[in-house]
N, C-alpha and C positions, 0 to 999 in steps of 0.2 A: 505493498500501499503506500502511496504519496506521503508526503508529509502532510500536504491538504487534506487529504482523505481520513488520517489519525487526527487530526485536529478537528477536523467537523464532527467523528464519531465522542470525541471528550466534551466539545463544546456542547452537543444534542445530550448526551449524558448529563451534562452540568445543567441545562434548561429544565431534563425532567425530574433530577433531583429538588430543581426548586421550584417546580411546581409542584411538586410531590409534600413540600414545605420542611425540604431537611436541612439541618445545620446549615449557616450561612457561613461558616468555616469552610466546610467543604467543600458546598458546592463554589466557593471563590478556588478553591484550589486545584479545582478542576478546570476551573476557567484559565486558569493562572498557565499550568499545563498544556493546553492547548494553545495559547498563544504562543508559549515556549518551542512548541513542536514547530508551530507555521511559521516560525522568524529563524529556524536553525537553517544554516546553511549547507550542513552536510544530512542526506538521509537519514531520515532516524531507524533504518533496518540495519544501517550499520551499528550506531551507537547501541541497537540491542544485540545484533552479533558480535560485536565486542565490549557486552555489558557495562557500557559506560553511560547510561542512562540518570543513575543516580549522582552524574556529576556536575547535571545540569541545576542551577539551583532552583530550588524547592519542587524537584521530585525527589521522592522518598522511597522506600521499597515497595510500599506498597502501590503505589502510582507506576511507579517503574514494572511493578509486574501486570497490572492494567493495560501498558502500554503494550508490552510484548505482548500480551497473549493480542490486541489489536492487529497487530502487526504481522504475528504469524497466522493466526485463524480470522481474522477480516472480522470479526465483533467481539465483544465483550459480555459474557456470560451474565454478570452483575447487571448491566443496562438491558439485558432479557429479561431478568426477573421484573427488572422496575417496570418495563414496558407490559407487564403483564398485570400491576397496578394501578398504570397509569397509561392510559392511553393515548398511543404513537401519535395519534393524529392531533392531539392539542399541539403539536408541533407547526403544525399549518396556521392556527390562529396566532400562535406567535411572530409568525411572519408576517402579520398584519403593522404596519407602521404605527409607532405611538404605542404597542401592549409590551408589556411586559409579562416574566411568568409568573408574581403574584396578582396581577390579574386574571391570567388566565387559569389557573388553580383555582381562583375565586370562582371565576365562571363555573368553573368544572364541578366544584364543592356543591354550590351553593344551588346551580341549578340544571346541573347534569349536562351543560354543554361542552360536546369531544368535535366538533367540525364547524366549517365554514357557516354550515345551510342551518344548524341551530343555532348559532350566534343572531344570522340574521333574522328568524323568528322569533328570539327573544327579544330582539330590538322593537322588530313590526308589533309583538303583542305589548311592549311595553313594559317584560320583565326585567331586561338588565339595568332600565334607569330605578328599579326600585332599591337595585342593591346598594348596601353601603357603600359610599365613597365615590359612585357612578353617577356623574350628573350630565346635564344637557349638552356641553361642550364636550365632554368625553366621549359620550355619546355619539356626536358627529363628527369625532376624529375618529372614532371606530367605524362607522360607515362611510367617511372618506377613505379609509384606509384599505376596506374591504373590498371598494370598489377599483382603487389602486389595485389592490392585489390580483383581480382578476384580471383587469387590462393586460395587465404583464404578463399574467399566464396565456392568454388567448383561448381559456378554456370553462367551462362551468360542466358541473354534474347535471344530470338530467332534473336532481332534484330541487335546483336551482333555474334551470330553464324552462322545465315546464310550468312550473307556476306563473314565471315571469310571461312565456309565448301566451297563455291563457289569460292574463291580465290586460296583454297589451292588445290583441286580438278582438276582446269584447268592446275594450275602447272604443277601438277602429270602428267595428262595425256599430255600435251606438251611433258613434257621431257622425258617420258615412252613409246610415242605414241601407248597407249592403250586406254582401256576403263576406265573411272573412274566418280562415281556415290555419292552420297553425301545421307548418310542412317543414319537409329537410329533416333534418337526424333528428329532432326534437318529436317528430311525428313518429320516425321508424323506431323509437325509445333508446335511442344510443344512449349508452352509460354516461359517454360522457361528450359533450358538441362542442365547438367553436363558433357561434354563434346560434342567435335566435331568427329561424326564417320563415315568414307570414305571408298568404297568398289571398291577394284582396280583388274582389270584383269591381272592374270599375279602370277608366282611363287616365282621367284628372289629376296628372301627377303633380302640379301644383297645389290645388286641394288636398289631395293627401298629403304632403308635405305639411302644409298649413292646419291641417286636423293635427297632425302627429304633433306638432309644436307646442300648440293649446291643450290638446289630449292626454298628451303623457306627461308625466313628473321626469324631472332628471335628465332631458334631451341637452346631450354638450356639442352633438355636432349633427350635421344635414345635410345630407347632399340626392340630386337623382338624377338620374339618365334616364333612357329610354323608358324601360320595362321595372323598373327599379326605383327605390328610395331608399337609403342607407343609412343609419341613425346610430351614433352612439349616446348609449343610456346610462346613466351612471348606475354602479352594483349590478348592470348585467351583461356592459359592455354591446359588441355589433350585434343589431337586428337590422336586416334587411326584410324589405315589406316590396314584395314582389306584383303586381297589376297587371290582371288579363280579362279581355270583354267577356261575357257570359255565353258567347257562343261558343268559345274555347278554355271554357273554364276548365272542362275534364281534365282535356290534354296537358293545360298546365299544372295541372292538382300532379299528375303522377308525375311530368316532368321535374316538378320543383320539392318531390317527395324524395326522388331518387329512390335508391342511390343509383347513381351513373353507370356501376356494369349491370344494373337491374336494367335500367332503360335502354342503356345500348342493347343489350340482350333482346329485347322485345323486338326490335327492328320497326316500329309504328313508320306507319304511313306519312310523314311529315308534310305531304298535299292535304291533309284532312283534318278535320277539327271535330273537338269532340268535346260535349255539352257534361260529362259525367264520367266516373271513370270508367263504371261498367263497360260502357260503348266502347272504350277504347279496348280494354282488355279483350270482350268478344269481338272485334277487328283484330286481334291476332291470335283467335280460337285461342283462348284463354279463360277460366271462372274469375272473380275477382282474386286480389290477390291482397292480405293484410300487409299493411306498411309493414310491420314488424318484420316479416318475411322478407323484402326485397333488399335480397344481399347479393342475389347470384349464386346462391349454394343447392339449386334444384329446383326450387318453388317453381320458376315456369313452365320446367317441363311436367312437372306434375298437377299444376292450376290447367294444362293442354289437358292432360287426364282427369281431368274433377276429381284428385286424388289427396287436395290438399289436407293437414292434419287438421283436427278439429280441436282449435286452440283453445286453451283455460280463458277464459273472462272473467274481469274483475266482476262484475256480478254475479259469479258463481262460486264465489268465495262464502264457505259458511260459517266460518271460524276462525280465530288467530290462534297459534298453537303454544307462542311464545312469547310472555308479557312480562314486565318485573314491577314489582309494585313496593311500598313505603317498607316492607318485610326487607329486602336487598338496599339496592340501588337505586330502585326507580322512587317518583315523585307523587303517586297516585293510589289510594287506599284500592284493598279490592273492589268493595260497592263501586267507587266510581270508575274504574274499569270497568264494571258489570255493565255501570249505566252506558257507558260509552258505546258496548259490545251491542246493546238493545238500539240504540239510533242507528246504528250503520248497517240494523240487521241481520246480527251474527246467530247463528243457535248453539253456538258454544264458545270457550275459550278455555285457555290454560293459564294457569298462573304458573311460571316456572320461575321461581327466585334462584338465583345463586347458589350453589352449595359452601359449605366452610372454607374449600378451599382457596376460593378469591376472599382475601379477607377484607380488600383494599374495599370490594364494593360490599362489605357486612351480609356474607353470606351467611347462608342457615347452617347450623347443626342438627342433630337430629331432634334434640327438645324443638330447638325451634320450630322446625321443620311441622311436628307433631300439632305444635301452639297453632301454626298457622293452618295446618289441616280443620283446626276444630273451628276457627275463624270460619274459613271455606264452608262449612257446613252450615254455619248459623245463617253467612249471607247466602246463603242457597234458597232460604225459605222464603228470600224478598223477591227472587227473580226467579219464579215456577218457569218463566219459559225460555231461560236460558241456561244451557247446561256449564257450570262451570267445575272443570278439571283441577285437580290439586296434584301440582305436578315439581319438578325443578330442572335446572339447569347444572348437570353436574359436572364437576371438573374432569378432566379426564387426566392423569396424573401419566409422569414421564415413563413408567415403566408399562404402562397401558393400564393400570389398575384405576378403578372409581373413587369417588370421595367417598362414598356413601356404599357400606357393605349392602347384602343381597336383603339380608332381612329390613331394611329400610325401604332398598328399592322398591320392592314385592307391596309394598304401603303404599306405593304412589298410583296414580291414576296414568301418569303417561311420564316419561324419562324422555330429557333431552339431555345427550352429551357434546361438550365440549371443549375444544383443546384451545387454551387463551395463553401455554407457554412453551417454550423450546421449539418453536417453529423454525428454526433451523437446524431441528436435525436431520441426520443424511436421511434421504427417500426412504431408506429399508427400513429404519429406526421407525420412521413416520408413520411408515405404509404398518408397520407393525402393531405401533400404537392406536390407530384410528380401529384396526381390525380388530382391535381386544374389546373393543368401544360396539361395536357393531355386531359381534358375536355375542354379546353379554343377552341373555334373552329379555333382561329386562329394559333395554336399549332400546326406546321407538323414533328417536330420530337424531340425528344428525348436527348441531347449531355451525352453521358458518365455517363449514369444512376446509377451506383453504387457510382461510383466518387474514386473508388479503384487506387493503384497505384501497378504494380505486385510486388510481394514480399516484400513492403516497408509498404504501407496502406491498412487495409482491407476496402471492398464497405461498405457503408451504409444499415440500415436492412430495408424492405419493406415486404407488403403482397404481396410478388410476385402475387400468382394467381389472387387476386384483379388488382393490374398492370399491368397482359395480358390482363384479361377478358377485362379493360375502352381502354386501345391501341388497342385492335383487333374490339370492337365494334366501336369505333372513326376513324379508321382508320389510330392512329396515328405511325409514324416509330419510335422503337427503335433503336440507334446508337451501330454499333461495330466499337469502336473509334480505328484506325488502329495504331496509335503511340504505340511500343513496348512497350511504359513505360505504357498504359494504357491498352489496347485490352479488350476494355470495351464496352458492353456485354463479361462478359465472355462465353467460349464455351458451359459449362453447362446453363448457363440462358437464351443463345442464341436458343437452341435447345428446353428448353420448350417454349421459347417465338414462334416459327415458328411452334410447337404444336399445341400451342393456337389461332393460326391465326394471329399472329402479323407479321407488314411489316416491314423490315429490310434495315436500310440505311448504309451499311457500306464508313467512312469517314476518311480524313486524318488529320483534325482537323490541317492543316499545316499552319505553322507560319514564313515559309520560302520556297524558290523554292526546296529545297531540302526534303523538307518535304511531297511533293505532292508523292514523291516516296514509302513511307509506304504503301500504300493501300494494298499490296501484305501478310501484315503482317496479317492484317482486316479480308483479302481474307481466308487466312488461318485458322485463329478464326471460321470464318465462317464456314468451311467446316468440322470442329472436332466438329461445333455446328450441321452436318447435313443440314444445312442452303438451301435453293435447291434457283435457280436463279431467278424464279419468286415471291418471297417473298423478293427480295432486289431493293428497289424505284431505283437506282441509275443504271440497269441495263435496266431498261426501256426506251422507245424510248422518246423521248422529247415530242411528243403530246400526250402520255400516263403518264407522268410523270406531266404535265400542267392541264391534267385532272384530277388529282389526286390532286393536289396543288386547282384545282377549279379555275384557272388562265386563 
């Protein structure tokens, strides 16, 4: 590793320690060592090989051992442990200009904020400004910093892009009294997008531009060409508005939705106009193709055979099987979660708080789990139309054993197993570890299997063929975690999983009431992964779900 890379690991570790609330002396020691390594005029690897690290000012035996570990292995085991206690995504918030580790720690501890999307939601809901020490001026600086960060990266998660696209398209449609559609990669539900694309029926570009300036907040720049209006919007970034006359709206809708490979492979007759998408697809002898499938991955051939998959839909989701309450690190009570589930039209939900192995998340031991079970039994009486499952998100230890013994697990209605630590273990060891959980007869769902964070942390490495075979054989569901920061399983692995006969659970992993609303992002990834309705356990009736659980 280069000096800069070693320095960055040390700096990130210092930031995580600071967010966690470790002693200022220890944090400062790692920051100083990061600066020292960065300024070295010779490779730090040379100092490691020659055992000269302790010759550097401020670096004792303990720091030297950690730096040696980083140089030789590319990681720091102690940092991995801290990452299991403090979400690594908090470092993204730390990248916002003007925000320090103590503020990030405050946001996390008080509001459970772990990523930019949650921070934006806290600003919009007024929760952030209610925190001690946060005034309007600081909130405004944070808002500006988020906008700066997004524009610098040029990318948005679907969790940011889709709500923005909906809001902007609705404002335009209402102001111009015309049709507006979300198009581009947002319509295809890509996990990360470069910009928001909208399609508007109409051709008066001057009126479109003036309406945008008056109807949208935060317009920073605007320019238009023959068929498009390009806008820079604060906290969103680049928005492109495409216009089309009514007579060719359908063709433009297909073209602007993409993907480019999909559109090119359709071989559309450019001389024809299409009022809607169905007529365009009929012209090339295809049934209508859902936007999420339009990636030129075999969907056109199947559409010509009228054999497209029966994709899962948001309206078919009957329940959420992975929720956290105030019993661990959630911020909603069990009755509050039940009320929200009723509002969403669910027939069942599962309270799956962390087990005691995840101490930072206030995980439950066996005694507290029993106390929670008794509360759930009481709450059930107030919600006769909702079946509340008593579950647990149980840690899978490094040796593959679970955080609870079998006699505790067998008392639960549902068991969600997850691997929060040791994600950098070799492929063989990780595979053996997850197989131990899958083969356990009490485990029903493997949560966020790869452990990835979108655009920030790669997933763990497994022998996926072996994992899928075991999951299919044991009827253990793999989760598509719907949190926009996770979306795990990713679409490619989700498709491989269902092709191997694996069951899927699409869950919110909600830690507050708003968290239940992310389900649509998981459904979007499932659809991009060609996941059919029957493969998703939480589209099943309660009776079928309980039969699968053996309860």
